[in-house]
C-alpha positions in Angstrom: 0.0 0.0 0.0 1.7 3.2 -1.1 1.5 6.6 0.7 -0.5 8.5 -2.0 -3.3 5.9 -2.4 -3.5 5.5 1.4 -3.9 9.3 2.0 -6.4 9.6 -0.8 -8.7 7.3 1.1 -8.1 8.8 4.6 -10.9 10.8 6.0 -9.1 12.5 8.9 -5.5 13.8 9.8 -5.2 10.9 12.4 -5.7 8.5 9.5 -3.0 9.9 7.3 0.3 8.2 6.4 2.2 11.0 8.1 0.3 10.5 11.4 1.1 6.8 11.2 4.8 7.5 10.7 4.7 9.9 13.7 3.1 7.2 15.9 5.8 4.8 14.8 8.5 7.2 15.9 6.6 7.7 19.2 6.9 3.9 19.8 3.7 2.4 18.6 3.3 -0.4 16.2 1.1 0.8 13.3 -1.0 -1.6 11.2 -2.3 -0.3 7.9 -5.3 -2.0 6.4 -7.3 -1.1 3.2 -9.8 0.9 5.3 -7.4 2.7 7.7 -4.6 2.4 10.3 -4.5 1.3 13.9 -2.0 1.9 16.6 -1.0 -1.0 18.9 -0.3 -0.4 22.6 1.6 -3.0 24.7 0.5 -3.7 28.3 3.1 -3.6 31.0 4.3 -7.1 32.2 1.7 -8.8 30.0 1.9 -10.6 26.6 -1.2 -8.8 25.4 -1.9 -5.5 23.5 -4.8 -3.2 22.8 -5.4 -1.4 19.6 -6.8 2.1 18.8 -8.6 2.8 15.5 -9.1 6.5 15.8 -11.1 8.7 13.4 -11.6 6.0 10.8 -14.5 5.5 8.4 -17.9 4.0 9.2 -17.7 0.4 10.3 -18.9 -2.3 8.0 -19.3 -6.1 8.4 -16.2 -6.7 6.3 -14.2 -4.2 8.4 -15.3 -5.7 11.7 -14.4 -9.2 10.5 -11.0 -8.1 9.4 -10.4 -6.4 12.8 -11.3 -9.6 14.6 -8.9 -11.5 12.4 -6.2 -9.0 13.2 -6.9 -9.2 16.9 -6.1 -12.9 16.8 -2.9 -12.4 14.9 -1.6 -9.6 17.2 -2.9 -11.0 20.5 -5.2 -8.1 21.2 -7.6 -7.9 24.2 -9.8 -5.4 22.3 -9.8 -2.8 19.6 -11.0 0.7 20.5 -13.0 2.4 17.7 -13.8 6.0 17.4 -15.0 6.5 13.8 -15.1 10.0 12.3 -18.8 9.5 11.4 -21.8 11.7 12.1 -24.5 10.1 9.9 -26.6 6.9 10.2 -25.6 6.6 13.8 -28.4 4.3 15.0 -27.8 1.8 12.2 -24.1 1.8 12.9 -24.6 1.3 16.6 -26.8 -1.7 15.9 -24.1 -3.2 13.7 -21.4 -2.7 16.3 -23.7 -4.3 18.9 -24.3 -7.3 16.7 -20.5 -7.8 16.6 -20.3 -7.7 20.4 -18.9 -4.2 20.6 -19.7 -2.2 23.8 -19.4 1.5 24.7 -15.8 2.3 25.9 -13.9 4.9 27.7 -13.5 7.9 25.3 -10.3 9.2 23.8 -12.1 12.0 21.9 -15.2 13.8 23.0 -18.3 12.3 21.3 -19.4 15.8 20.1 -17.5 18.7 18.5 -18.2 22.1 17.0 -18.0 22.8 13.2 -17.9 26.2 11.6 -19.1 26.6 8.0 -16.2 28.3 6.2 -18.2 28.7 3.0 -20.1 31.6 4.6 -19.0 35.1 4.1 -17.0 36.9 6.7 -20.0 39.2 7.3 -22.3 36.2 7.8 -19.9 34.6 10.2 -19.4 37.7 12.3 -23.1 38.2 12.5 -23.5 34.6 13.9 -20.9 35.3 16.7 -22.0 36.2 20.2 -21.9 40.0 20.7 -19.2 39.6 23.5 -17.1 37.6 21.1 -17.3 40.3 18.4 -16.4 42.9 21.1 -13.4 40.9 22.2 -12.2 40.5 18.6 -12.3 44.3 18.1 -10.6 44.9 21.4 -7.7 42.7 20.4 -7.4 44.5 17.0 -7.5 47.9 18.8 -4.7 46.8 21.1 -2.6 46.0 18.1 -2.6 42.2 18.3 -1.4 40.6 15.0 -2.1 37.0 14.0 0.1 35.4 11.3 1.2 32.0 10.2 4.7 31.4 11.4 6.2 28.0 10.9 9.7 29.0 11.9 11.8 27.0 14.4 11.8 30.0 16.7 8.0 30.2 16.6 7.7 26.4 17.3 10.1 26.7 20.2 7.9 29.5 21.6 4.8 27.2 21.1 6.5 24.6 23.3 7.3 27.2 26.0 3.7 28.4 26.0 2.4 24.9 26.2 4.5 24.2 29.2 3.2 27.4 30.8 -0.4 26.5 30.0 -0.1 23.0 31.4 1.4 24.3 34.6 -1.2 27.1 34.9 -4.3 25.0 34.1 -3.2 21.8 35.7 -4.2 19.4 32.9 -2.3 16.4 31.6 -1.0 16.9 28.1 1.3 15.1 25.8 4.9 15.9 26.6 7.5 18.0 24.7 8.9 15.0 22.8 5.4 14.1 21.5 4.9 17.5 20.1 8.4 17.6 18.6 7.8 14.3 16.8 4.4 15.4 15.6 5.8 18.6 14.2 8.6 16.7 12.5 6.3 14.3 10.7 3.3 16.6 10.0 5.2 19.7 9.1 9.0 19.5 8.6 9.2 16.3 6.5 6.4 17.2 4.1 7.9 20.7 3.5 11.4 19.1 2.9 9.7 16.9 0.3 8.1 19.8 -1.4 4.6 19.0 -0.2 2.0 20.9 1.6 2.2 20.1 5.4 -0.7 19.0 7.5 0.4 20.9 10.5 0.7 24.7 10.5 1.5 27.2 13.3 -0.6 30.3 13.9 0.8 32.9 16.2 -0.6 36.0 17.9 1.8 38.8 18.6 1.5 41.7 21.0 4.3 44.2 21.1 6.4 41.9 19.0 6.1 39.0 21.4 4.2 35.8 20.7 1.6 35.4 23.4 -0.7 32.8 21.8 0.2 29.9 19.5 -2.0 27.3 17.9 -1.2 24.3 15.8 -3.9 23.7 13.2 -4.2 20.7 10.8 -5.2 21.1 7.2 -6.7 18.0 5.6 -8.9 17.6 2.6 -11.7 20.3 3.0 -11.2 20.6 6.7 -9.3 22.8 9.1 -8.8 21.4 12.6 -7.7 23.0 15.9 -6.0 20.3 18.0 -3.4 22.2 20.0 -3.3 25.7 21.5 -1.3 27.5 24.2 -1.0 31.0 25.6 0.6 33.1 28.3 -1.3 34.5 31.3 0.4 37.9 30.6 -1.7 40.4 28.7 -4.8 38.1 28.9 -7.1 41.1 29.1 -6.3 42.2 25.5 -8.2 39.1 24.2 -5.6 37.7 21.8 -7.3 34.3 21.8 -10.5 35.7 20.5 -8.7 37.3 17.6 -6.7 34.1 17.0 -9.9 32.1 16.5 -11.3 34.7 14.1 -8.0 34.8 12.1 -7.9 31.0 12.1 -11.3 31.1 10.5 -10.1 33.5 7.9 -7.0 31.4 7.4 -9.2 28.4 6.6 -11.3 30.5 4.2 -8.1 31.7 2.4 -7.2 28.1 1.7 -10.6 27.4 0.2 -11.5 25.0 3.0 -15.2 24.3 3.8 -15.3 23.3 7.5 -13.5 24.3 10.6 -13.5 21.4 13.2 -12.8 22.9 16.7 -11.7 19.4 18.0 -14.0 18.8 20.9 -16.8 19.9 23.1 -17.5 19.2 26.8 -20.5 20.7 28.7 -19.4 23.1 31.4 -15.8 23.5 30.3 -14.3 26.9 29.8 -12.9 26.1 26.3 -16.4 25.0 25.3 -17.9 28.3 26.3 -15.2 30.1 24.4 -15.9 28.1 21.3 -19.7 28.6 21.6 -19.1 32.3 21.1 -18.4 31.7 17.4 -21.8 30.3 16.7 -20.7 26.8 15.6 -22.8 23.8 14.8 -22.8 21.0 17.3 -21.9 17.7 15.6 -22.4 14.3 17.2 -20.1 11.4 16.3 -20.7 7.6 16.6 -18.8 7.7 19.9 -16.3 5.3 21.4 -16.8 1.6 21.0 -14.6 -1.3 22.3 -14.6 -4.4 20.2 -13.6 -7.2 22.7 -11.5 -9.9 21.2 -10.4 -11.8 24.3 -11.9 -13.1 27.6 -9.6 -10.7 29.4 -11.5 -7.6 28.2 -13.7 -7.1 31.3 -10.9 -7.8 33.8 -9.0 -5.1 31.9 -11.9 -2.6 32.2 -12.0 -3.2 35.9 -8.2 -2.6 36.2 -8.5 0.4 33.9 -11.2 2.0 36.2 -9.0 1.4 39.3 -6.0 3.0 37.5 -8.0 6.2 36.7 -9.2 6.4 40.3 -5.5 6.3 41.4 -4.5 8.8 38.8 -7.2 11.2 39.9 -6.2 10.8 43.5 -2.5 11.4 42.6 -3.4 14.6 40.7 -4.5 16.2 43.9 -1.0 15.9 45.3 1.2 16.4 42.3 1.0 18.8 39.3 1.2 17.6 35.7 4.5 18.2 33.9 5.3 18.9 30.2 
């Protein structure tokens, strides 16, 4: 299976050849099948593995049969599926249930926000919350400038801001090495090969200093917003609001049709921020585990205990980057 034909069929950045090469560099075994790629994850002290099939196409009987066959070959306890599918959900849920799949612990949120990039700037601005429009104008008045900057210096600043954001907000994020490898395979290598990169870096500057940095993915007709970081300094000038608006304009300038804001969780601050831009709520098929071993339910019990311990640990230690 060659890279070009594989990417032609891929429906999401996490299903691209480049993402697979990145995950290999990160230490995962990657299996590529005609309908998509899976990452394999070893379990400590055990001869078993689990697999993740993230953002693949809609499941079919043939796909599920092939996945069960793969599970036997690779000694998998189960395969976690999170299809990038938002249509025919009930029919697909019934199919998964027929094959013994069960709802699993989520990796990605089951709903997200989409912004229609085919609308005019005037239409989009009109759909925003009035406070959001005010904050965009405030950032512009304060002289904030948003530009695409894929330089090594800008990427280094992105890493610094991510470290600061993790420390400030106290959430667990992928470490520095993960981001470096991702950028290497989704930006640097494609550029060196004379191809358009999947990953781009948008920066917001205030008084010549980068105070906000976002990595966005460009794939097919979609723009995605997976990673963002900012400094606590100058937070009152609303650079993040202008960043989102300029990211929308960036996607439009590339002729893209949809901006996927990469997640939505009720009650979270980032969700409220995104809601200000009048996006459409999109529901996906959700997370499903396809058990392929009698050890699946013991694993789920141990997994639940592990998360209880991690949550308890988080009360006494801060996450690092």
